[in-house]
PQR file of N, CA, C, O and H, with PARSE charges and radii, in Angstrom:
ATOM      1  N   MET A   1       0.791  -1.093  -0.154 -0.4000 1.5000
ATOM      2  CA  MET A   1       0.079  -0.136   0.215 -0.0000 2.0000
ATOM      3  C   MET A   1       0.945   1.254  -0.032  0.5500 1.7000
ATOM      4  O   MET A   1       2.039   1.174   0.526 -0.5500 1.4000
ATOM      5  N   VAL A   2       0.757   2.398  -0.664 -0.4000 1.5000
ATOM      6  CA  VAL A   2       1.141   3.576  -0.936 -0.0000 2.0000
ATOM      7  C   VAL A   2       0.344   4.626  -0.440  0.5500 1.7000
ATOM      8  O   VAL A   2      -0.847   4.624  -0.751 -0.5500 1.4000
ATOM      9  H   VAL A   2      -0.132   2.464  -1.118  0.4000 1.0000
ATOM     10  N   LYS A   3       0.814   5.572   0.315 -0.4000 1.5000
ATOM     11  CA  LYS A   3      -0.098   6.557   0.619 -0.0000 2.0000
ATOM     12  C   LYS A   3       0.354   7.990   0.121  0.5500 1.7000
ATOM     13  O   LYS A   3       1.429   8.494   0.447 -0.5500 1.4000
ATOM     14  H   LYS A   3       1.782   5.574   0.567  0.4000 1.0000
ATOM     15  N   ILE A   4      -0.622   8.621  -0.741 -0.4000 1.5000
ATOM     16  CA  ILE A   4      -0.275   9.810  -1.293 -0.0000 2.0000
ATOM     17  C   ILE A   4      -1.138  10.703  -0.816  0.5500 1.7000
ATOM     18  O   ILE A   4      -2.151  10.373  -0.199 -0.5500 1.4000
ATOM     19  H   ILE A   4      -1.495   8.212  -1.006  0.4000 1.0000
ATOM     20  N   ALA A   5      -0.756  12.082  -1.100 -0.4000 1.5000
ATOM     21  CA  ALA A   5      -1.813  13.327  -0.887 -0.0000 2.0000
ATOM     22  C   ALA A   5      -1.762  13.819  -2.326  0.5500 1.7000
ATOM     23  O   ALA A   5      -0.743  13.842  -3.017 -0.5500 1.4000
ATOM     24  H   ALA A   5       0.067  12.349  -1.601  0.4000 1.0000
ATOM     25  N   ALA A   6      -2.826  14.162  -2.653 -0.4000 1.5000
ATOM     26  CA  ALA A   6      -3.313  14.623  -3.937 -0.0000 2.0000
ATOM     27  C   ALA A   6      -4.558  15.503  -3.868  0.5500 1.7000
ATOM     28  O   ALA A   6      -5.518  15.301  -3.123 -0.5500 1.4000
ATOM     29  H   ALA A   6      -3.654  14.143  -2.093  0.4000 1.0000
ATOM     30  N   LYS A   7      -4.433  16.415  -4.661 -0.4000 1.5000
ATOM     31  CA  LYS A   7      -5.487  17.405  -4.823 -0.0000 2.0000
ATOM     32  C   LYS A   7      -6.695  17.005  -6.144  0.5500 1.7000
ATOM     33  O   LYS A   7      -6.389  16.622  -7.273 -0.5500 1.4000
ATOM     34  H   LYS A   7      -3.653  16.579  -5.266  0.4000 1.0000
ATOM     35  N   VAL A   8      -7.690  17.157  -5.770 -0.4000 1.5000
ATOM     36  CA  VAL A   8      -9.003  16.729  -6.327 -0.0000 2.0000
ATOM     37  C   VAL A   8      -9.295  17.756  -7.669  0.5500 1.7000
ATOM     38  O   VAL A   8      -9.774  18.857  -7.400 -0.5500 1.4000
ATOM     39  H   VAL A   8      -7.939  17.468  -4.852  0.4000 1.0000
ATOM     40  N   ARG A   9      -9.042  17.455  -8.992 -0.4000 1.5000
ATOM     41  CA  ARG A   9      -9.481  18.542  -9.813 -0.0000 2.0000
ATOM     42  C   ARG A   9     -10.691  17.734 -10.775  0.5500 1.7000
ATOM     43  O   ARG A   9     -10.860  16.536 -11.006 -0.5500 1.4000
ATOM     44  H   ARG A   9      -8.653  16.560  -9.210  0.4000 1.0000
ATOM     45  N   LYS A  10     -11.454  18.986 -11.223 -0.4000 1.5000
ATOM     46  CA  LYS A  10     -12.481  18.541 -12.047 -0.0000 2.0000
ATOM     47  C   LYS A  10     -12.086  18.238 -13.510  0.5500 1.7000
ATOM     48  O   LYS A  10     -11.297  18.953 -14.126 -0.5500 1.4000
ATOM     49  H   LYS A  10     -11.316  19.958 -11.036  0.4000 1.0000
ATOM     50  N   TRP A  11     -12.733  17.034 -14.086 -0.4000 1.5000
ATOM     51  CA  TRP A  11     -12.550  16.548 -15.277 -0.0000 2.0000
ATOM     52  C   TRP A  11     -13.638  16.355 -16.086  0.5500 1.7000
ATOM     53  O   TRP A  11     -14.088  15.210 -16.073 -0.5500 1.4000
ATOM     54  H   TRP A  11     -13.375  16.452 -13.586  0.4000 1.0000
ATOM     55  N   GLY A  12     -14.129  17.074 -16.713 -0.4000 1.5000
ATOM     56  CA  GLY A  12     -15.694  17.312 -17.151 -0.0000 2.0000
ATOM     57  C   GLY A  12     -16.770  17.176 -16.321  0.5500 1.7000
ATOM     58  O   GLY A  12     -17.041  18.185 -15.671 -0.5500 1.4000
ATOM     59  H   GLY A  12     -13.763  18.005 -16.724  0.4000 1.0000
ATOM     60  N   ASN A  13     -17.503  16.158 -16.148 -0.4000 1.5000
ATOM     61  CA  ASN A  13     -18.671  16.209 -15.210 -0.0000 2.0000
ATOM     62  C   ASN A  13     -18.139  15.633 -13.929  0.5500 1.7000
ATOM     63  O   ASN A  13     -18.840  15.758 -12.925 -0.5500 1.4000
ATOM     64  H   ASN A  13     -17.283  15.338 -16.676  0.4000 1.0000
ATOM     65  N   SER A  14     -16.885  14.964 -13.836 -0.4000 1.5000
ATOM     66  CA  SER A  14     -16.296  14.260 -12.630 -0.0000 2.0000
ATOM     67  C   SER A  14     -15.186  15.042 -12.153  0.5500 1.7000
ATOM     68  O   SER A  14     -14.884  16.159 -12.572 -0.5500 1.4000
ATOM     69  H   SER A  14     -16.316  14.862 -14.652  0.4000 1.0000
ATOM     70  N   PHE A  15     -14.479  14.260 -11.070 -0.4000 1.5000
ATOM     71  CA  PHE A  15     -13.456  14.924 -10.326 -0.0000 2.0000
ATOM     72  C   PHE A  15     -12.327  13.607 -10.271  0.5500 1.7000
ATOM     73  O   PHE A  15     -12.620  12.412 -10.212 -0.5500 1.4000
ATOM     74  H   PHE A  15     -14.725  13.353 -10.730  0.4000 1.0000
ATOM     75  N   GLY A  16     -11.152  14.125 -10.305 -0.4000 1.5000
ATOM     76  CA  GLY A  16     -10.037  13.206 -10.625 -0.0000 2.0000
ATOM     77  C   GLY A  16      -8.926  13.612  -9.663  0.5500 1.7000
ATOM     78  O   GLY A  16      -8.902  14.692  -9.072 -0.5500 1.4000
ATOM     79  H   GLY A  16     -10.914  15.095 -10.353  0.4000 1.0000
ATOM     80  N   ILE A  17      -7.826  12.459  -9.538 -0.4000 1.5000
ATOM     81  CA  ILE A  17      -6.616  12.708  -8.954 -0.0000 2.0000
ATOM     82  C   ILE A  17      -5.559  12.264  -9.910  0.5500 1.7000
ATOM     83  O   ILE A  17      -5.682  11.453 -10.828 -0.5500 1.4000
ATOM     84  H   ILE A  17      -7.845  11.582 -10.017  0.4000 1.0000
ATOM     85  N   ILE A  18      -4.385  13.002  -9.502 -0.4000 1.5000
ATOM     86  CA  ILE A  18      -3.051  12.489 -10.137 -0.0000 2.0000
ATOM     87  C   ILE A  18      -2.611  11.532  -9.389  0.5500 1.7000
ATOM     88  O   ILE A  18      -2.591  11.779  -8.183 -0.5500 1.4000
ATOM     89  H   ILE A  18      -4.285  13.660  -8.756  0.4000 1.0000
ATOM     90  N   ILE A  19      -2.159  10.258  -9.813 -0.4000 1.5000
ATOM     91  CA  ILE A  19      -1.204   9.347  -9.239 -0.0000 2.0000
ATOM     92  C   ILE A  19       0.489   9.611  -9.743  0.5500 1.7000
ATOM     93  O   ILE A  19       0.895   9.312 -10.866 -0.5500 1.4000
ATOM     94  H   ILE A  19      -2.175  10.058 -10.793  0.4000 1.0000
ATOM     95  N   PRO A  20       1.247  10.157  -8.781 -0.5600 1.5000
ATOM     96  CA  PRO A  20       2.586  10.617  -9.192  0.2800 2.0000
ATOM     97  C   PRO A  20       3.120   9.157 -10.067  0.5500 1.7000
ATOM     98  O   PRO A  20       2.644   8.027  -9.960 -0.5500 1.4000
ATOM     99  N   GLN A  21       4.136   9.563 -10.850 -0.4000 1.5000
ATOM    100  CA  GLN A  21       4.795   8.737 -11.890 -0.0000 2.0000
ATOM    101  C   GLN A  21       5.590   7.757 -11.164  0.5500 1.7000
ATOM    102  O   GLN A  21       5.703   6.618 -11.618 -0.5500 1.4000
ATOM    103  H   GLN A  21       4.522  10.481 -10.937  0.4000 1.0000
ATOM    104  N   GLU A  22       6.169   8.112 -10.040 -0.4000 1.5000
ATOM    105  CA  GLU A  22       6.711   7.360  -9.049 -0.0000 2.0000
ATOM    106  C   GLU A  22       6.318   6.170  -8.537  0.5500 1.7000
ATOM    107  O   GLU A  22       6.949   5.112  -8.532 -0.5500 1.4000
ATOM    108  H   GLU A  22       6.077   9.037  -9.671  0.4000 1.0000
ATOM    109  N   VAL A  23       4.844   6.486  -7.946 -0.4000 1.5000
ATOM    110  CA  VAL A  23       4.020   5.211  -7.729 -0.0000 2.0000
ATOM    111  C   VAL A  23       3.668   4.397  -8.921  0.5500 1.7000
ATOM    112  O   VAL A  23       3.842   3.179  -8.898 -0.5500 1.4000
ATOM    113  H   VAL A  23       4.332   7.345  -7.950  0.4000 1.0000
ATOM    114  N   ILE A  24       3.222   4.954  -9.875 -0.4000 1.5000
ATOM    115  CA  ILE A  24       2.796   4.101 -11.030 -0.0000 2.0000
ATOM    116  C   ILE A  24       4.007   3.047 -11.337  0.5500 1.7000
ATOM    117  O   ILE A  24       3.747   1.891 -11.670 -0.5500 1.4000
ATOM    118  H   ILE A  24       3.080   5.944  -9.894  0.4000 1.0000
ATOM    119  N   LYS A  25       5.320   3.512 -11.206 -0.4000 1.5000
ATOM    120  CA  LYS A  25       6.159   2.470 -11.552 -0.0000 2.0000
ATOM    121  C   LYS A  25       6.413   1.784 -10.780  0.5500 1.7000
ATOM    122  O   LYS A  25       6.733   0.640 -11.100 -0.5500 1.4000
ATOM    123  H   LYS A  25       5.531   4.451 -10.936  0.4000 1.0000
ATOM    124  N   ARG A  26       6.382   2.208  -9.304 -0.4000 1.5000
ATOM    125  CA  ARG A  26       6.513   1.131  -8.093 -0.0000 2.0000
ATOM    126  C   ARG A  26       5.891   0.009  -8.264  0.5500 1.7000
ATOM    127  O   ARG A  26       6.416  -1.104  -8.283 -0.5500 1.4000
ATOM    128  H   ARG A  26       6.122   3.138  -9.043  0.4000 1.0000
ATOM    129  N   LYS A  27       4.544   0.312  -8.418 -0.4000 1.5000
ATOM    130  CA  LYS A  27       3.433  -0.571  -8.340 -0.0000 2.0000
ATOM    131  C   LYS A  27       2.900  -1.213  -9.763  0.5500 1.7000
ATOM    132  O   LYS A  27       1.976  -2.009  -9.925 -0.5500 1.4000
ATOM    133  H   LYS A  27       4.118   1.216  -8.402  0.4000 1.0000
ATOM    134  N   GLY A  28       3.817  -0.587 -10.793 -0.4000 1.5000
ATOM    135  CA  GLY A  28       3.512  -1.167 -12.083 -0.0000 2.0000
ATOM    136  C   GLY A  28       2.222  -1.369 -12.564  0.5500 1.7000
ATOM    137  O   GLY A  28       1.756  -2.390 -13.071 -0.5500 1.4000
ATOM    138  H   GLY A  28       4.569   0.060 -10.662  0.4000 1.0000
ATOM    139  N   ILE A  29       1.599  -0.109 -12.319 -0.4000 1.5000
ATOM    140  CA  ILE A  29      -0.034   0.263 -12.742 -0.0000 2.0000
ATOM    141  C   ILE A  29       0.247   0.404 -14.184  0.5500 1.7000
ATOM    142  O   ILE A  29       1.375   0.675 -14.593 -0.5500 1.4000
ATOM    143  H   ILE A  29       1.977   0.720 -11.907  0.4000 1.0000
ATOM    144  N   ARG A  30      -0.852   0.207 -15.020 -0.4000 1.5000
ATOM    145  CA  ARG A  30      -0.887   0.283 -16.516 -0.0000 2.0000
ATOM    146  C   ARG A  30      -2.283   1.244 -16.683  0.5500 1.7000
ATOM    147  O   ARG A  30      -3.193   1.208 -15.856 -0.5500 1.4000
ATOM    148  H   ARG A  30      -1.769  -0.014 -14.688  0.4000 1.0000
ATOM    149  N   GLU A  31      -2.296   2.031 -17.786 -0.4000 1.5000
ATOM    150  CA  GLU A  31      -3.617   2.381 -18.147 -0.0000 2.0000
ATOM    151  C   GLU A  31      -4.731   1.523 -18.410  0.5500 1.7000
ATOM    152  O   GLU A  31      -4.538   0.685 -19.291 -0.5500 1.4000
ATOM    153  H   GLU A  31      -1.556   2.060 -18.458  0.4000 1.0000
ATOM    154  N   GLY A  32      -5.846   1.534 -17.858 -0.4000 1.5000
ATOM    155  CA  GLY A  32      -6.937   0.890 -18.248 -0.0000 2.0000
ATOM    156  C   GLY A  32      -7.314  -0.005 -16.991  0.5500 1.7000
ATOM    157  O   GLY A  32      -8.464  -0.439 -16.926 -0.5500 1.4000
ATOM    158  H   GLY A  32      -6.003   2.215 -17.143  0.4000 1.0000
ATOM    159  N   GLU A  33      -6.253  -0.348 -15.832 -0.4000 1.5000
ATOM    160  CA  GLU A  33      -6.170  -1.216 -14.919 -0.0000 2.0000
ATOM    161  C   GLU A  33      -6.944  -0.595 -13.993  0.5500 1.7000
ATOM    162  O   GLU A  33      -7.006   0.631 -13.903 -0.5500 1.4000
ATOM    163  H   GLU A  33      -5.319   0.005 -15.886  0.4000 1.0000
ATOM    164  N   GLU A  34      -7.762  -1.635 -13.039 -0.4000 1.5000
ATOM    165  CA  GLU A  34      -8.616  -1.186 -11.974 -0.0000 2.0000
ATOM    166  C   GLU A  34      -7.649  -1.223 -10.766  0.5500 1.7000
ATOM    167  O   GLU A  34      -6.835  -2.142 -10.679 -0.5500 1.4000
ATOM    168  H   GLU A  34      -7.712  -2.631 -13.113  0.4000 1.0000
ATOM    169  N   ILE A  35      -7.715  -0.306  -9.889 -0.4000 1.5000
ATOM    170  CA  ILE A  35      -6.952  -0.245  -8.639 -0.0000 2.0000
ATOM    171  C   ILE A  35      -8.021   0.199  -7.534  0.5500 1.7000
ATOM    172  O   ILE A  35      -9.055   0.800  -7.825 -0.5500 1.4000
ATOM    173  H   ILE A  35      -8.377   0.440  -9.959  0.4000 1.0000
ATOM    174  N   ASP A  36      -7.665  -0.157  -6.257 -0.4000 1.5000
ATOM    175  CA  ASP A  36      -8.629   0.254  -4.940 -0.0000 2.0000
ATOM    176  C   ASP A  36      -7.796   1.514  -4.595  0.5500 1.7000
ATOM    177  O   ASP A  36      -6.598   1.674  -4.831 -0.5500 1.4000
ATOM    178  H   ASP A  36      -6.825  -0.646  -6.020  0.4000 1.0000
ATOM    179  N   ALA A  37      -8.617   2.349  -4.016 -0.4000 1.5000
ATOM    180  CA  ALA A  37      -8.240   3.626  -3.482 -0.0000 2.0000
ATOM    181  C   ALA A  37      -9.105   3.469  -2.179  0.5500 1.7000
ATOM    182  O   ALA A  37     -10.202   2.913  -2.137 -0.5500 1.4000
ATOM    183  H   ALA A  37      -9.590   2.220  -3.825  0.4000 1.0000
ATOM    184  N   ILE A  38      -8.456   4.030  -1.144 -0.4000 1.5000
ATOM    185  CA  ILE A  38      -9.261   4.553   0.020 -0.0000 2.0000
ATOM    186  C   ILE A  38      -9.236   6.268  -0.011  0.5500 1.7000
ATOM    187  O   ILE A  38      -8.254   6.993  -0.169 -0.5500 1.4000
ATOM    188  H   ILE A  38      -7.564   4.481  -1.178  0.4000 1.0000
ATOM    189  N   VAL A  39     -10.363   6.571   0.153 -0.4000 1.5000
ATOM    190  CA  VAL A  39     -10.519   8.235   0.079 -0.0000 2.0000
ATOM    191  C   VAL A  39     -10.804   8.942   1.551  0.5500 1.7000
ATOM    192  O   VAL A  39     -11.902   8.791   2.086 -0.5500 1.4000
ATOM    193  H   VAL A  39     -11.161   5.982   0.281  0.4000 1.0000
ATOM    194  N   LEU A  40      -9.814   9.678   2.141 -0.4000 1.5000
ATOM    195  CA  LEU A  40     -10.050  10.146   3.211 -0.0000 2.0000
ATOM    196  C   LEU A  40      -9.942  11.839   3.150  0.5500 1.7000
ATOM    197  O   LEU A  40      -8.891  12.349   2.760 -0.5500 1.4000
ATOM    198  H   LEU A  40      -8.922   9.800   1.706  0.4000 1.0000
ATOM    199  N   LYS A  41     -10.873  12.515   3.482 -0.4000 1.5000
ATOM    200  CA  LYS A  41     -10.759  13.983   3.187 -0.0000 2.0000
ATOM    201  C   LYS A  41      -9.729  14.260   4.447  0.5500 1.7000
ATOM    202  O   LYS A  41      -9.673  13.532   5.437 -0.5500 1.4000
ATOM    203  H   LYS A  41     -11.727  12.101   3.799  0.4000 1.0000
ATOM    204  N   LYS A  42      -9.040  15.268   4.270 -0.4000 1.5000
ATOM    205  CA  LYS A  42      -8.068  15.825   4.919 -0.0000 2.0000
ATOM    206  C   LYS A  42      -8.334  16.448   6.211  0.5500 1.7000
ATOM    207  O   LYS A  42      -7.958  16.091   7.327 -0.5500 1.4000
ATOM    208  H   LYS A  42      -9.086  15.860   3.465  0.4000 1.0000
ATOM    209  N   SER A  43      -9.109  17.522   5.831 -0.4000 1.5000
ATOM    210  CA  SER A  43      -9.552  18.403   7.104 -0.0000 2.0000
ATOM    211  C   SER A  43     -10.510  17.702   7.876  0.5500 1.7000
ATOM    212  O   SER A  43     -11.509  17.168   7.395 -0.5500 1.4000
ATOM    213  H   SER A  43      -9.415  17.811   4.924  0.4000 1.0000
ATOM    214  N   ASN A  44     -10.177  17.708   9.178 -0.4000 1.5000
ATOM    215  CA  ASN A  44     -11.120  17.311  10.291 -0.0000 2.0000
ATOM    216  C   ASN A  44     -11.385  15.976  10.663  0.5500 1.7000
ATOM    217  O   ASN A  44     -12.220  15.625  11.496 -0.5500 1.4000
ATOM    218  H   ASN A  44      -9.365  18.143   9.568  0.4000 1.0000
ATOM    219  N   VAL A  45     -10.520  15.136   9.904 -0.4000 1.5000
ATOM    220  CA  VAL A  45     -10.485  13.708  10.090 -0.0000 2.0000
ATOM    221  C   VAL A  45     -10.459  13.122  11.323  0.5500 1.7000
ATOM    222  O   VAL A  45     -11.170  12.157  11.602 -0.5500 1.4000
ATOM    223  H   VAL A  45      -9.842  15.421   9.227  0.4000 1.0000
ATOM    224  N   LEU A  46      -9.728  13.607  12.044 -0.4000 1.5000
ATOM    225  CA  LEU A  46      -9.643  13.176  13.682 -0.0000 2.0000
ATOM    226  C   LEU A  46     -10.977  13.686  14.486  0.5500 1.7000
ATOM    227  O   LEU A  46     -11.643  12.957  15.221 -0.5500 1.4000
ATOM    228  H   LEU A  46      -9.150  14.391  11.817  0.4000 1.0000
ATOM    229  N   ARG A  47     -11.242  15.040  14.222 -0.4000 1.5000
ATOM    230  CA  ARG A  47     -12.475  15.459  14.685 -0.0000 2.0000
ATOM    231  C   ARG A  47     -13.547  14.830  14.359  0.5500 1.7000
ATOM    232  O   ARG A  47     -14.289  14.665  15.328 -0.5500 1.4000
ATOM    233  H   ARG A  47     -10.700  15.632  13.625  0.4000 1.0000
ATOM    234  N   GLU A  48     -13.981  14.357  13.263 -0.4000 1.5000
ATOM    235  CA  GLU A  48     -15.000  13.393  12.602 -0.0000 2.0000
ATOM    236  C   GLU A  48     -15.033  12.385  13.294  0.5500 1.7000
ATOM    237  O   GLU A  48     -16.127  12.003  13.709 -0.5500 1.4000
ATOM    238  H   GLU A  48     -13.378  14.491  12.476  0.4000 1.0000
ATOM    239  N   THR A  49     -13.726  11.597  13.646 -0.4000 1.5000
ATOM    240  CA  THR A  49     -13.346  10.397  14.067 -0.0000 2.0000
ATOM    241  C   THR A  49     -13.594  10.322  15.627  0.5500 1.7000
ATOM    242  O   THR A  49     -14.290   9.457  16.157 -0.5500 1.4000
ATOM    243  H   THR A  49     -12.838  11.908  13.308  0.4000 1.0000
ATOM    244  N   PHE A  50     -13.025  11.199  16.202 -0.4000 1.5000
ATOM    245  CA  PHE A  50     -13.165  11.165  17.772 -0.0000 2.0000
ATOM    246  C   PHE A  50     -13.966  12.386  18.382  0.5500 1.7000
ATOM    247  O   PHE A  50     -14.239  12.415  19.582 -0.5500 1.4000
ATOM    248  H   PHE A  50     -12.459  11.901  15.771  0.4000 1.0000
ATOM    249  N   GLY A  51     -14.290  13.281  17.607 -0.4000 1.5000
ATOM    250  CA  GLY A  51     -15.043  13.973  17.991 -0.0000 2.0000
ATOM    251  C   GLY A  51     -14.494  15.544  18.722  0.5500 1.7000
ATOM    252  O   GLY A  51     -13.415  15.803  18.190 -0.5500 1.4000
ATOM    253  H   GLY A  51     -14.068  13.258  16.632  0.4000 1.0000
ATOM    254  N   THR A  52     -14.793  16.427  19.533 -0.4000 1.5000
ATOM    255  CA  THR A  52     -13.851  17.157  20.227 -0.0000 2.0000
ATOM    256  C   THR A  52     -14.020  17.013  21.767  0.5500 1.7000
ATOM    257  O   THR A  52     -14.956  16.253  22.014 -0.5500 1.4000
ATOM    258  H   THR A  52     -15.670  16.218  19.966  0.4000 1.0000
ATOM    259  N   VAL A  53     -13.460  17.462  22.791 -0.4000 1.5000
ATOM    260  CA  VAL A  53     -13.180  17.357  23.884 -0.0000 2.0000
ATOM    261  C   VAL A  53     -12.635  18.637  24.594  0.5500 1.7000
ATOM    262  O   VAL A  53     -11.468  18.991  24.431 -0.5500 1.4000
ATOM    263  H   VAL A  53     -12.699  18.079  22.590  0.4000 1.0000
ATOM    264  N   LYS A  54     -13.516  19.327  25.393 -0.4000 1.5000
ATOM    265  CA  LYS A  54     -13.161  20.359  25.960 -0.0000 2.0000
ATOM    266  C   LYS A  54     -12.731  19.930  27.237  0.5500 1.7000
ATOM    267  O   LYS A  54     -13.292  18.997  27.812 -0.5500 1.4000
ATOM    268  H   LYS A  54     -14.464  19.040  25.526  0.4000 1.0000
ATOM    269  N   PHE A  55     -11.639  20.634  27.789 -0.4000 1.5000
ATOM    270  CA  PHE A  55     -11.040  20.320  29.148 -0.0000 2.0000
ATOM    271  C   PHE A  55     -11.009  21.577  29.865  0.5500 1.7000
ATOM    272  O   PHE A  55     -10.695  22.619  29.289 -0.5500 1.4000
ATOM    273  H   PHE A  55     -11.184  21.392  27.321  0.4000 1.0000
ATOM    274  N   LYS A  56     -11.372  21.531  31.309 -0.4000 1.5000
ATOM    275  CA  LYS A  56     -11.467  22.393  32.368 -0.0000 2.0000
ATOM    276  C   LYS A  56     -10.060  23.268  32.608  0.5500 1.7000
ATOM    277  O   LYS A  56     -10.006  24.421  33.037 -0.5500 1.4000
ATOM    278  H   LYS A  56     -11.627  20.685  31.777  0.4000 1.0000
ATOM    279  N   LYS A  57      -8.828  22.335  32.181 -0.4000 1.5000
ATOM    280  CA  LYS A  57      -7.792  22.839  32.662 -0.0000 2.0000
ATOM    281  C   LYS A  57      -6.806  23.088  31.440  0.5500 1.7000
ATOM    282  O   LYS A  57      -6.881  22.209  30.581 -0.5500 1.4000
ATOM    283  H   LYS A  57      -8.872  21.399  31.832  0.4000 1.0000
ATOM    284  N   SER A  58      -5.941  24.058  31.201 -0.4000 1.5000
ATOM    285  CA  SER A  58      -5.058  24.159  30.256 -0.0000 2.0000
ATOM    286  C   SER A  58      -4.452  23.158  29.880  0.5500 1.7000
ATOM    287  O   SER A  58      -4.523  22.220  30.673 -0.5500 1.4000
ATOM    288  H   SER A  58      -5.880  24.772  31.899  0.4000 1.0000
ATOM    289  N   THR A  59      -3.497  22.867  28.376 -0.4000 1.5000
ATOM    290  CA  THR A  59      -2.702  21.737  28.064 -0.0000 2.0000
ATOM    291  C   THR A  59      -1.658  21.864  29.083  0.5500 1.7000
ATOM    292  O   THR A  59      -1.243  20.891  29.713 -0.5500 1.4000
ATOM    293  H   THR A  59      -3.438  23.630  27.732  0.4000 1.0000
ATOM    294  N   GLU A  60      -1.170  23.230  29.271 -0.4000 1.5000
ATOM    295  CA  GLU A  60       0.302  23.480  29.852 -0.0000 2.0000
ATOM    296  C   GLU A  60       0.090  23.213  31.514  0.5500 1.7000
ATOM    297  O   GLU A  60       0.998  22.871  32.271 -0.5500 1.4000
ATOM    298  H   GLU A  60      -1.507  24.021  28.760  0.4000 1.0000
ATOM    299  N   GLN A  61      -1.072  23.407  31.837 -0.4000 1.5000
ATOM    300  CA  GLN A  61      -1.377  22.994  33.312 -0.0000 2.0000
ATOM    301  C   GLN A  61      -1.428  21.429  33.530  0.5500 1.7000
ATOM    302  O   GLN A  61      -0.961  20.790  34.473 -0.5500 1.4000
ATOM    303  H   GLN A  61      -1.810  23.685  31.223  0.4000 1.0000
ATOM    304  N   MET A  62      -2.006  21.046  32.595 -0.4000 1.5000
ATOM    305  CA  MET A  62      -2.038  19.299  32.656 -0.0000 2.0000
ATOM    306  C   MET A  62      -0.686  18.838  32.466  0.5500 1.7000
ATOM    307  O   MET A  62      -0.293  17.880  33.130 -0.5500 1.4000
ATOM    308  H   MET A  62      -2.386  21.565  31.830  0.4000 1.0000
ATOM    309  N   MET A  63      -0.119  19.267  31.844 -0.4000 1.5000
ATOM    310  CA  MET A  63       1.513  19.075  31.524 -0.0000 2.0000
ATOM    311  C   MET A  63       2.314  18.911  32.936  0.5500 1.7000
ATOM    312  O   MET A  63       2.895  17.937  33.416 -0.5500 1.4000
ATOM    313  H   MET A  63      -0.438  20.045  31.305  0.4000 1.0000
ATOM    314  N   ARG A  64       2.153  20.025  33.338 -0.4000 1.5000
ATOM    315  CA  ARG A  64       2.845  20.323  34.390 -0.0000 2.0000
ATOM    316  C   ARG A  64       2.338  19.227  35.907  0.5500 1.7000
ATOM    317  O   ARG A  64       3.004  18.904  36.890 -0.5500 1.4000
ATOM    318  H   ARG A  64       1.682  20.816  32.948  0.4000 1.0000
ATOM    319  N   GLU A  65       1.076  18.934  35.569 -0.4000 1.5000
ATOM    320  CA  GLU A  65       0.488  18.083  36.924 -0.0000 2.0000
ATOM    321  C   GLU A  65       1.318  16.496  36.616  0.5500 1.7000
ATOM    322  O   GLU A  65       1.808  15.676  37.392 -0.5500 1.4000
ATOM    323  H   GLU A  65       0.535  19.196  34.770  0.4000 1.0000
ATOM    324  N   THR A  66       1.218  16.531  35.396 -0.4000 1.5000
ATOM    325  CA  THR A  66       2.006  15.081  34.890 -0.0000 2.0000
ATOM    326  C   THR A  66       3.247  15.071  35.095  0.5500 1.7000
ATOM    327  O   THR A  66       3.758  14.097  35.648 -0.5500 1.4000
ATOM    328  H   THR A  66       0.820  17.197  34.766  0.4000 1.0000
ATOM    329  N   ASP A  67       3.928  16.051  34.730 -0.4000 1.5000
ATOM    330  CA  ASP A  67       5.600  15.883  35.282 -0.0000 2.0000
ATOM    331  C   ASP A  67       5.634  15.968  36.802  0.5500 1.7000
ATOM    332  O   ASP A  67       6.629  15.403  37.256 -0.5500 1.4000
ATOM    333  H   ASP A  67       3.512  16.841  34.280  0.4000 1.0000
ATOM    334  N   LYS A  68       4.874  16.485  37.678 -0.4000 1.5000
ATOM    335  CA  LYS A  68       5.123  16.794  38.930 -0.0000 2.0000
ATOM    336  C   LYS A  68       4.839  15.170  39.661  0.5500 1.7000
ATOM    337  O   LYS A  68       5.560  14.760  40.571 -0.5500 1.4000
ATOM    338  H   LYS A  68       4.066  16.944  37.309  0.4000 1.0000
ATOM    339  N   GLY A  69       3.746  14.404  39.129 -0.4000 1.5000
ATOM    340  CA  GLY A  69       3.310  13.173  39.406 -0.0000 2.0000
ATOM    341  C   GLY A  69       4.440  12.144  39.003  0.5500 1.7000
ATOM    342  O   GLY A  69       4.871  11.286  39.774 -0.5500 1.4000
ATOM    343  H   GLY A  69       3.160  14.737  38.391  0.4000 1.0000
ATOM    344  N   LEU A  70       4.897  12.343  37.613 -0.4000 1.5000
ATOM    345  CA  LEU A  70       5.931  11.254  37.232 -0.0000 2.0000
ATOM    346  C   LEU A  70       7.396  11.394  37.689  0.5500 1.7000
ATOM    347  O   LEU A  70       8.102  10.443  38.024 -0.5500 1.4000
ATOM    348  H   LEU A  70       4.547  13.039  36.986  0.4000 1.0000
ATOM    349  N   TYR A  71       7.834  12.902  37.659 -0.4000 1.5000
ATOM    350  CA  TYR A  71       9.091  13.042  38.135 -0.0000 2.0000
ATOM    351  C   TYR A  71       9.474  14.081  39.521  0.5500 1.7000
ATOM    352  O   TYR A  71      10.570  14.508  39.883 -0.5500 1.4000
ATOM    353  H   TYR A  71       7.260  13.674  37.387  0.4000 1.0000
ATOM    354  N   ASP A  72       8.117  14.281  40.105 -0.4000 1.5000
ATOM    355  CA  ASP A  72       8.124  15.008  41.263 -0.0000 2.0000
ATOM    356  C   ASP A  72       9.042  16.391  41.197  0.5500 1.7000
ATOM    357  O   ASP A  72       9.925  16.865  41.911 -0.5500 1.4000
ATOM    358  H   ASP A  72       7.227  13.934  39.810  0.4000 1.0000
ATOM    359  N   ILE A  73       8.338  16.815  39.893 -0.4000 1.5000
ATOM    360  CA  ILE A  73       9.255  18.267  39.972 -0.0000 2.0000
ATOM    361  C   ILE A  73       8.406  19.374  40.392  0.5500 1.7000
ATOM    362  O   ILE A  73       8.879  20.505  40.510 -0.5500 1.4000
ATOM    363  H   ILE A  73       7.621  16.429  39.313  0.4000 1.0000
TER
END
């Protein structure tokens, strides 16, 4: 499996992506062959998957508490 980042471009009434030549050569892809692709939208993937969490304490305060508990700093 190869992971690439690509911009979606309009082709006629459809959208498409460009597969880099390096990947085509490495995988031996030929014109007309079918491939499997996993499509993930880059923005908000973590938020959509895990949701949002609001903490009462700041990240810096939680880090200080963690350091104090682990290292007695």
